[in-house]
N, CA, C and O atoms as a Tinker XYZ file with bonds, in Angstrom:
   356  protein
     1  N    -47.967000  -33.207000   50.605000    73     2
     2  CA   -47.884000  -33.557000   49.276000    64     1     3
     3  C    -46.438000  -33.798000   48.935000    63     2     4     5
     4  O    -45.590000  -33.050000   49.421000    81     3
     5  N    -46.083000  -34.806000   48.121000    73     3     6
     6  CA   -44.650000  -34.976000   47.608000    64     5     7
     7  C    -44.699000  -34.503000   46.226000    63     6     8     9
     8  O    -45.556000  -34.860000   45.417000    81     7
     9  N    -43.680000  -33.630000   45.970000    73     7    10
    10  CA   -43.436000  -33.015000   44.666000    64     9    11
    11  C    -42.112000  -33.294000   44.106000    63    10    12    13
    12  O    -41.097000  -32.952000   44.711000    81    11
    13  N    -42.074000  -33.903000   42.973000    73    11    14
    14  CA   -40.859000  -34.333000   42.363000    64    13    15
    15  C    -40.326000  -33.279000   41.327000    63    14    16    17
    16  O    -41.083000  -32.834000   40.464000    81    15
    17  N    -39.124000  -32.919000   41.413000    73    15    18
    18  CA   -38.487000  -31.890000   40.396000    64    17    19
    19  C    -37.103000  -32.301000   40.101000    63    18    20    21
    20  O    -36.432000  -32.944000   40.907000    81    19
    21  N    -36.678000  -31.927000   38.944000    73    19    22
    22  CA   -35.334000  -32.050000   38.380000    64    21    23
    23  C    -34.511000  -31.035000   38.961000    63    22    24    25
    24  O    -35.000000  -29.931000   39.199000    81    23
    25  N    -33.139000  -31.327000   39.253000    73    23    26
    26  CA   -32.247000  -30.450000   39.626000    64    25    27
    27  C    -30.847000  -30.724000   38.986000    63    26    28    29
    28  O    -30.255000  -31.782000   39.204000    81    27
    29  N    -30.332000  -29.729000   38.183000    73    27    30
    30  CA   -29.012000  -29.923000   37.597000    64    29    31
    31  C    -27.907000  -30.202000   38.518000    63    30    32    33
    32  O    -27.943000  -29.673000   39.629000    81    31
    33  N    -26.907000  -30.984000   38.192000    73    31    34
    34  CA   -25.875000  -31.474000   39.061000    64    33    35
    35  C    -25.145000  -30.402000   39.897000    63    34    36    37
    36  O    -24.824000  -30.701000   41.048000    81    35
    37  N    -24.853000  -29.157000   39.404000    73    35    38
    38  CA   -24.106000  -28.131000   40.141000    64    37    39
    39  C    -24.997000  -27.691000   41.347000    63    38    40    41
    40  O    -24.527000  -27.466000   42.462000    81    39
    41  N    -26.325000  -27.586000   41.033000    73    39    42
    42  CA   -27.233000  -27.230000   42.053000    64    41    43
    43  C    -27.519000  -28.339000   43.088000    63    42    44    45
    44  O    -27.613000  -28.149000   44.300000    81    43
    45  N    -27.636000  -29.426000   42.503000    73    43    46
    46  CA   -27.803000  -30.686000   43.563000    64    45    47
    47  C    -26.692000  -30.776000   44.544000    63    46    48    49
    48  O    -26.882000  -31.026000   45.735000    81    47
    49  N    -25.424000  -30.547000   43.964000    73    47    50
    50  CA   -24.237000  -30.777000   45.012000    64    49    51
    51  C    -24.439000  -29.665000   46.079000    63    50    52    53
    52  O    -24.226000  -29.958000   47.255000    81    51
    53  N    -24.816000  -28.465000   45.763000    73    51    54
    54  CA   -24.936000  -27.396000   46.703000    64    53    55
    55  C    -26.070000  -27.632000   47.640000    63    54    56    57
    56  O    -25.976000  -27.223000   48.797000    81    55
    57  N    -27.121000  -28.252000   47.236000    73    55    58
    58  CA   -28.204000  -28.570000   48.096000    64    57    59
    59  C    -27.670000  -29.702000   49.095000    63    58    60    61
    60  O    -27.846000  -29.644000   50.312000    81    59
    61  N    -27.048000  -30.660000   48.487000    73    59    62
    62  CA   -26.470000  -31.902000   49.281000    64    61    63
    63  C    -25.626000  -31.335000   50.392000    63    62    64    65
    64  O    -25.805000  -31.648000   51.569000    81    63
    65  N    -24.696000  -30.487000   49.980000    73    63    66
    66  CA   -23.657000  -29.930000   51.043000    64    65    67
    67  C    -24.390000  -28.994000   52.026000    63    66    68    69
    68  O    -23.817000  -28.746000   53.087000    81    67
    69  N    -25.538000  -28.479000   51.796000    73    67    70
    70  CA   -26.307000  -27.536000   52.684000    64    69    71
    71  C    -25.965000  -26.152000   52.479000    63    70    72    73
    72  O    -26.427000  -25.284000   53.220000    81    71
    73  N    -25.119000  -25.861000   51.442000    73    71    74
    74  CA   -24.885000  -24.476000   51.061000    64    73    75
    75  C    -26.206000  -23.831000   50.416000    63    74    76    77
    76  O    -26.523000  -22.667000   50.661000    81    75
    77  N    -26.866000  -24.568000   49.674000    73    75    78
    78  CA   -27.975000  -23.964000   48.919000    64    77    79
    79  C    -29.280000  -24.368000   49.646000    63    78    80    81
    80  O    -29.677000  -25.532000   49.598000    81    79
    81  N    -29.922000  -23.439000   50.295000    73    79    82
    82  CA   -31.152000  -23.781000   51.124000    64    81    83
    83  C    -32.463000  -23.202000   50.639000    63    82    84    85
    84  O    -33.345000  -22.842000   51.417000    81    83
    85  N    -32.560000  -23.124000   49.260000    73    83    86
    86  CA   -33.705000  -22.521000   48.680000    64    85    87
    87  C    -33.861000  -23.028000   47.209000    63    86    88    89
    88  O    -32.906000  -23.522000   46.610000    81    87
    89  N    -34.981000  -22.902000   46.702000    73    87    90
    90  CA   -35.254000  -23.051000   45.249000    64    89    91
    91  C    -35.929000  -21.942000   44.581000    63    90    92    93
    92  O    -36.842000  -21.372000   45.179000    81    91
    93  N    -35.586000  -21.575000   43.421000    73    91    94
    94  CA   -36.304000  -20.696000   42.592000    64    93    95
    95  C    -36.893000  -21.432000   41.528000    63    94    96    97
    96  O    -36.150000  -22.094000   40.804000    81    95
    97  N    -38.213000  -21.413000   41.311000    73    95    98
    98  CA   -38.924000  -22.246000   40.390000    64    97    99
    99  C    -40.210000  -21.437000   39.797000    63    98   100   101
   100  O    -40.910000  -20.666000   40.454000    81    99
   101  N    -40.365000  -21.744000   38.524000    73    99   102
   102  CA   -41.655000  -21.135000   37.879000    64   101   103
   103  C    -42.772000  -21.756000   38.726000    63   102   104   105
   104  O    -42.799000  -22.925000   39.109000    81   103
   105  N    -43.660000  -20.842000   38.956000    73   103   106
   106  CA   -44.789000  -21.247000   39.905000    64   105   107
   107  C    -45.929000  -21.834000   38.966000    63   106   108   109
   108  O    -47.054000  -21.341000   38.876000    81   107
   109  N    -45.507000  -22.897000   38.316000    73   107   110
   110  CA   -46.495000  -23.621000   37.411000    64   109   111
   111  C    -46.964000  -24.858000   38.194000    63   110   112   113
   112  O    -47.537000  -25.758000   37.579000    81   111
   113  N    -46.749000  -24.955000   39.540000    73   111   114
   114  CA   -47.317000  -25.999000   40.404000    64   113   115
   115  C    -47.689000  -25.594000   41.651000    63   114   116   117
   116  O    -47.147000  -24.541000   41.986000    81   115
   117  N    -48.509000  -26.125000   42.540000    73   115   118
   118  CA   -48.764000  -25.766000   43.853000    64   117   119
   119  C    -47.719000  -26.366000   44.779000    63   118   120   121
   120  O    -47.364000  -27.543000   44.734000    81   119
   121  N    -47.245000  -25.420000   45.650000    73   119   122
   122  CA   -46.446000  -25.962000   46.736000    64   121   123
   123  C    -46.745000  -25.111000   47.985000    63   122   124   125
   124  O    -46.877000  -23.887000   47.950000    81   123
   125  N    -46.844000  -25.911000   49.150000    73   123   126
   126  CA   -47.240000  -25.187000   50.360000    64   125   127
   127  C    -46.189000  -25.647000   51.454000    63   126   128   129
   128  O    -45.615000  -26.726000   51.305000    81   127
   129  N    -45.949000  -24.895000   52.479000    73   127   130
   130  CA   -45.219000  -25.300000   53.741000    64   129   131
   131  C    -45.617000  -26.654000   54.071000    63   130   132   133
   132  O    -46.798000  -26.995000   54.010000    81   131
   133  N    -44.720000  -27.412000   54.405000    73   131   134
   134  CA   -44.999000  -28.864000   54.784000    64   133   135
   135  C    -44.861000  -29.892000   53.656000    63   134   136   137
   136  O    -44.607000  -31.075000   53.882000    81   135
   137  N    -45.046000  -29.364000   52.386000    73   135   138
   138  CA   -44.859000  -30.316000   51.316000    64   137   139
   139  C    -43.429000  -30.748000   51.224000    63   138   140   141
   140  O    -42.475000  -30.035000   51.537000    81   139
   141  N    -43.355000  -32.004000   50.756000    73   139   142
   142  CA   -41.948000  -32.655000   50.521000    64   141   143
   143  C    -41.515000  -32.477000   49.133000    63   142   144   145
   144  O    -42.235000  -32.897000   48.227000    81   143
   145  N    -40.334000  -31.855000   48.868000    73   143   146
   146  CA   -39.611000  -31.826000   47.685000    64   145   147
   147  C    -38.731000  -32.858000   47.471000    63   146   148   149
   148  O    -37.745000  -33.041000   48.186000    81   147
   149  N    -39.068000  -33.637000   46.400000    73   147   150
   150  CA   -38.112000  -34.795000   46.094000    64   149   151
   151  C    -37.362000  -34.312000   44.808000    63   150   152   153
   152  O    -37.821000  -34.320000   43.666000    81   151
   153  N    -36.116000  -33.887000   45.206000    73   151   154
   154  CA   -35.254000  -33.166000   44.167000    64   153   155
   155  C    -34.329000  -34.400000   43.556000    63   154   156   157
   156  O    -33.593000  -35.099000   44.252000    81   155
   157  N    -34.479000  -34.516000   42.329000    73   155   158
   158  CA   -33.898000  -35.597000   41.549000    64   157   159
   159  C    -32.771000  -34.984000   40.628000    63   158   160   161
   160  O    -33.020000  -34.061000   39.852000    81   159
   161  N    -31.564000  -35.527000   40.752000    73   159   162
   162  CA   -30.478000  -34.980000   39.946000    64   161   163
   163  C    -30.630000  -35.407000   38.496000    63   162   164   165
   164  O    -30.731000  -36.600000   38.208000    81   163
   165  N    -30.646000  -34.439000   37.575000    73   163   166
   166  CA   -30.865000  -34.484000   36.241000    64   165   167
   167  C    -29.536000  -33.972000   35.405000    63   166   168   169
   168  O    -29.095000  -32.833000   35.556000    81   167
   169  N    -29.027000  -34.804000   34.629000    73   167   170
   170  CA   -27.967000  -34.397000   33.804000    64   169   171
   171  C    -28.436000  -33.928000   32.475000    63   170   172   173
   172  O    -28.873000  -34.750000   31.671000    81   171
   173  N    -28.372000  -32.562000   32.165000    73   171   174
   174  CA   -28.913000  -32.010000   31.030000    64   173   175
   175  C    -28.234000  -32.491000   29.743000    63   174   176   177
   176  O    -28.856000  -32.533000   28.682000    81   175
   177  N    -26.970000  -32.848000   29.850000    73   175   178
   178  CA   -26.134000  -33.219000   28.678000    64   177   179
   179  C    -26.533000  -34.619000   28.218000    63   178   180   181
   180  O    -26.566000  -34.923000   27.026000    81   179
   181  N    -26.823000  -35.434000   29.178000    73   179   182
   182  CA   -27.218000  -36.831000   28.905000    64   181   183
   183  C    -28.791000  -36.912000   28.787000    63   182   184   185
   184  O    -29.326000  -37.913000   28.310000    81   183
   185  N    -29.424000  -35.963000   29.181000    73   183   186
   186  CA   -30.864000  -35.875000   29.226000    64   185   187
   187  C    -31.456000  -37.071000   30.036000    63   186   188   189
   188  O    -32.393000  -37.755000   29.626000    81   187
   189  N    -30.822000  -37.253000   31.219000    73   187   190
   190  CA   -31.250000  -38.451000   31.998000    64   189   191
   191  C    -30.949000  -38.180000   33.543000    63   190   192   193
   192  O    -30.007000  -37.493000   33.937000    81   191
   193  N    -31.836000  -38.784000   34.320000    73   191   194
   194  CA   -31.571000  -38.805000   35.722000    64   193   195
   195  C    -30.400000  -39.518000   36.082000    63   194   196   197
   196  O    -30.056000  -40.498000   35.421000    81   195
   197  N    -29.662000  -39.070000   37.203000    73   195   198
   198  CA   -28.420000  -39.653000   37.595000    64   197   199
   199  C    -28.618000  -40.866000   38.601000    63   198   200   201
   200  O    -27.755000  -41.700000   38.873000    81   199
   201  N    -29.873000  -40.815000   39.091000    73   199   202
   202  CA   -30.296000  -41.822000   40.274000    64   201   203
   203  C    -30.069000  -41.338000   41.646000    63   202   204   205
   204  O    -30.329000  -42.027000   42.633000    81   203
   205  N    -29.527000  -40.011000   41.707000    73   203   206
   206  CA   -29.395000  -39.523000   43.071000    64   205   207
   207  C    -30.563000  -38.604000   43.428000    63   206   208   209
   208  O    -30.930000  -37.783000   42.587000    81   207
   209  N    -31.092000  -38.671000   44.452000    73   207   210
   210  CA   -32.216000  -37.679000   44.861000    64   209   211
   211  C    -32.092000  -37.353000   46.321000    63   210   212   213
   212  O    -31.501000  -38.105000   47.096000    81   211
   213  N    -32.660000  -36.213000   46.694000    73   211   214
   214  CA   -32.770000  -35.772000   48.139000    64   213   215
   215  C    -34.093000  -35.163000   48.359000    63   214   216   217
   216  O    -34.690000  -34.516000   47.498000    81   215
   217  N    -34.570000  -35.424000   49.673000    73   215   218
   218  CA   -35.813000  -34.918000   50.034000    64   217   219
   219  C    -35.676000  -33.700000   50.958000    63   218   220   221
   220  O    -34.854000  -33.704000   51.874000    81   219
   221  N    -36.427000  -32.735000   50.732000    73   219   222
   222  CA   -36.438000  -31.546000   51.624000    64   221   223
   223  C    -37.794000  -31.092000   51.859000    63   222   224   225
   224  O    -38.640000  -31.226000   50.975000    81   223
   225  N    -38.112000  -30.492000   53.138000    73   223   226
   226  CA   -39.513000  -30.048000   53.300000    64   225   227
   227  C    -39.647000  -28.622000   53.158000    63   226   228   229
   228  O    -38.898000  -27.888000   53.802000    81   227
   229  N    -40.531000  -28.144000   52.376000    73   227   230
   230  CA   -40.820000  -26.790000   52.178000    64   229   231
   231  C    -41.176000  -26.120000   53.410000    63   230   232   233
   232  O    -42.055000  -26.633000   54.102000    81   231
   233  N    -40.549000  -24.908000   53.831000    73   231   234
   234  CA   -40.803000  -24.290000   55.122000    64   233   235
   235  C    -41.534000  -22.868000   54.787000    63   234   236   237
   236  O    -42.207000  -22.324000   55.662000    81   235
   237  N    -41.390000  -22.314000   53.565000    73   235   238
   238  CA   -41.872000  -20.983000   53.232000    64   237   239
   239  C    -41.961000  -20.962000   51.768000    63   238   240   241
   240  O    -41.019000  -21.397000   51.104000    81   239
   241  N    -43.081000  -20.463000   51.175000    73   239   242
   242  CA   -43.310000  -20.356000   49.738000    64   241   243
   243  C    -43.762000  -18.910000   49.429000    63   242   244   245
   244  O    -44.769000  -18.413000   49.933000    81   243
   245  N    -42.986000  -18.303000   48.606000    73   243   246
   246  CA   -43.296000  -16.839000   48.235000    64   245   247
   247  C    -43.536000  -16.837000   46.748000    63   246   248   249
   248  O    -42.635000  -17.284000   46.037000    81   247
   249  N    -44.557000  -16.422000   46.235000    73   247   250
   250  CA   -44.855000  -16.269000   44.931000    64   249   251
   251  C    -44.797000  -14.681000   44.465000    63   250   252   253
   252  O    -45.529000  -13.833000   44.975000    81   251
   253  N    -43.981000  -14.437000   43.589000    73   251   254
   254  CA   -43.704000  -13.072000   43.192000    64   253   255
   255  C    -44.902000  -12.484000   42.408000    63   254   256   257
   256  O    -45.149000  -11.289000   42.565000    81   255
   257  N    -45.628000  -13.193000   41.615000    73   255   258
   258  CA   -46.731000  -12.641000   40.749000    64   257   259
   259  C    -47.574000  -11.876000   41.721000    63   258   260   261
   260  O    -48.003000  -10.770000   41.392000    81   259
   261  N    -47.855000  -12.413000   42.956000    73   259   262
   262  CA   -48.819000  -11.904000   43.852000    64   261   263
   263  C    -48.295000  -10.453000   44.476000    63   262   264   265
   264  O    -49.032000   -9.746000   45.163000    81   263
   265  N    -47.145000  -10.162000   44.198000    73   263   266
   266  CA   -46.482000   -8.967000   44.927000    64   265   267
   267  C    -46.036000   -7.891000   43.873000    63   266   268   269
   268  O    -45.433000   -8.181000   42.840000    81   267
   269  N    -46.376000   -6.687000   44.222000    73   267   270
   270  CA   -46.140000   -5.613000   43.243000    64   269   271
   271  C    -45.055000   -4.572000   43.922000    63   270   272   273
   272  O    -45.319000   -3.376000   44.049000    81   271
   273  N    -43.974000   -5.077000   44.287000    73   271   274
   274  CA   -42.991000   -4.285000   44.935000    64   273   275
   275  C    -42.308000   -3.308000   43.872000    63   274   276   277
   276  O    -42.097000   -2.132000   44.169000    81   275
   277  N    -42.009000   -3.771000   42.770000    73   275   278
   278  CA   -41.299000   -3.019000   41.721000    64   277   279
   279  C    -41.976000   -2.874000   40.422000    63   278   280   281
   280  O    -42.747000   -3.767000   40.070000    81   279
   281  N    -41.779000   -1.869000   39.685000    73   279   282
   282  CA   -42.380000   -1.646000   38.305000    64   281   283
   283  C    -41.799000   -2.695000   37.282000    63   282   284   285
   284  O    -40.759000   -3.313000   37.512000    81   283
   285  N    -42.470000   -2.836000   36.253000    73   283   286
   286  CA   -42.064000   -3.854000   35.145000    64   285   287
   287  C    -40.792000   -3.368000   34.619000    63   286   288   289
   288  O    -39.945000   -4.208000   34.315000    81   287
   289  N    -40.553000   -2.174000   34.474000    73   287   290
   290  CA   -39.266000   -1.617000   34.027000    64   289   291
   291  C    -38.117000   -1.951000   34.863000    63   290   292   293
   292  O    -37.076000   -2.338000   34.334000    81   291
   293  N    -38.231000   -1.827000   36.171000    73   291   294
   294  CA   -37.206000   -2.145000   37.208000    64   293   295
   295  C    -36.867000   -3.677000   37.117000    63   294   296   297
   296  O    -35.723000   -4.113000   37.240000    81   295
   297  N    -37.953000   -4.427000   36.895000    73   295   298
   298  CA   -37.753000   -5.788000   36.951000    64   297   299
   299  C    -36.897000   -6.212000   35.663000    63   298   300   301
   300  O    -35.908000   -6.941000   35.743000    81   299
   301  N    -37.364000   -5.703000   34.533000    73   299   302
   302  CA   -36.645000   -5.909000   33.181000    64   301   303
   303  C    -35.239000   -5.465000   33.244000    63   302   304   305
   304  O    -34.367000   -6.101000   32.650000    81   303
   305  N    -34.946000   -4.302000   34.001000    73   303   306
   306  CA   -33.527000   -3.783000   34.034000    64   305   307
   307  C    -32.672000   -4.700000   35.057000    63   306   308   309
   308  O    -31.500000   -4.974000   34.801000    81   307
   309  N    -33.292000   -5.142000   36.183000    73   307   310
   310  CA   -32.365000   -5.675000   37.171000    64   309   311
   311  C    -32.718000   -7.111000   37.339000    63   310   312   313
   312  O    -31.814000   -7.823000   37.776000    81   311
   313  N    -33.882000   -7.680000   37.071000    73   311   314
   314  CA   -34.229000   -9.029000   37.356000    64   313   315
   315  C    -34.485000   -9.320000   38.835000    63   314   316   317
   316  O    -34.585000   -8.385000   39.628000    81   315
   317  N    -34.592000  -10.567000   39.218000    73   315   318
   318  CA   -34.813000  -10.920000   40.572000    64   317   319
   319  C    -33.608000  -11.493000   41.044000    63   318   320   321
   320  O    -32.737000  -11.939000   40.297000    81   319
   321  N    -33.543000  -11.482000   42.491000    73   319   322
   322  CA   -32.441000  -12.355000   43.214000    64   321   323
   323  C    -33.172000  -12.906000   44.417000    63   322   324   325
   324  O    -34.014000  -12.219000   44.996000    81   323
   325  N    -32.907000  -13.976000   44.756000    73   323   326
   326  CA   -33.420000  -14.608000   45.951000    64   325   327
   327  C    -32.194000  -14.807000   47.009000    63   326   328   329
   328  O    -31.093000  -15.238000   46.666000    81   327
   329  N    -32.497000  -14.475000   48.194000    73   327   330
   330  CA   -31.516000  -14.310000   49.117000    64   329   331
   331  C    -31.842000  -15.190000   50.284000    63   330   332   333
   332  O    -32.884000  -14.935000   50.887000    81   331
   333  N    -31.079000  -16.219000   50.701000    73   331   334
   334  CA   -31.283000  -17.157000   51.647000    64   333   335
   335  C    -30.630000  -16.490000   52.984000    63   334   336   337
   336  O    -29.735000  -15.660000   52.826000    81   335
   337  N    -30.979000  -16.773000   54.053000    73   335   338
   338  CA   -30.389000  -16.273000   55.243000    64   337   339
   339  C    -30.697000  -17.134000   56.419000    63   338   340   341
   340  O    -31.665000  -17.895000   56.424000    81   339
   341  N    -29.838000  -17.004000   57.455000    73   339   342
   342  CA   -29.959000  -17.842000   58.697000    64   341   343
   343  C    -29.623000  -16.851000   59.853000    63   342   344   345
   344  O    -29.132000  -15.737000   59.669000    81   343
   345  N    -29.948000  -17.388000   61.075000    73   343   346
   346  CA   -29.552000  -16.551000   62.409000    64   345   347
   347  C    -27.943000  -16.452000   62.457000    63   346   348   349
   348  O    -27.175000  -17.327000   62.056000    81   347
   349  N    -27.623000  -15.344000   62.967000    73   347   350
   350  CA   -26.220000  -15.193000   63.248000    64   349   351
   351  C    -25.825000  -15.813000   64.619000    63   350   352   353
   352  O    -26.443000  -15.516000   65.641000    81   351
   353  N    -24.863000  -16.612000   64.617000    73   351   354
   354  CA   -24.487000  -17.374000   65.808000    64   353   355
   355  C    -23.805000  -16.479000   66.892000    63   354   356
   356  O    -23.431000  -16.974000   67.955000    81   355
C-alpha cells in the first residue's frame, strides 16, 4: 500500500539527510511493514506543499494503544519518546 503524509520542512530535511529514521504519527490510518510512505514536504506557514517528496518503506510499526507498559499518570507526567537505533559498527 502507498500512504501519503505531510511532513514539515525541518523534519523533511532530517529524513532526507538520513538523520531521522522514524515517524511518530497518530494511528488514525492503517500502516504495515512493507507499505510505502510517500512523505510530502508541507510548509505550514504557506499552507501548501513545496513539491518535494521522498518515499520510505515501513519496516516496523508499533502502536502504543495496544500496550500497557505505563500508567495513565506516568504518561501524563512524562509523555512518550521514540528512540531510533542502529547496530554499532
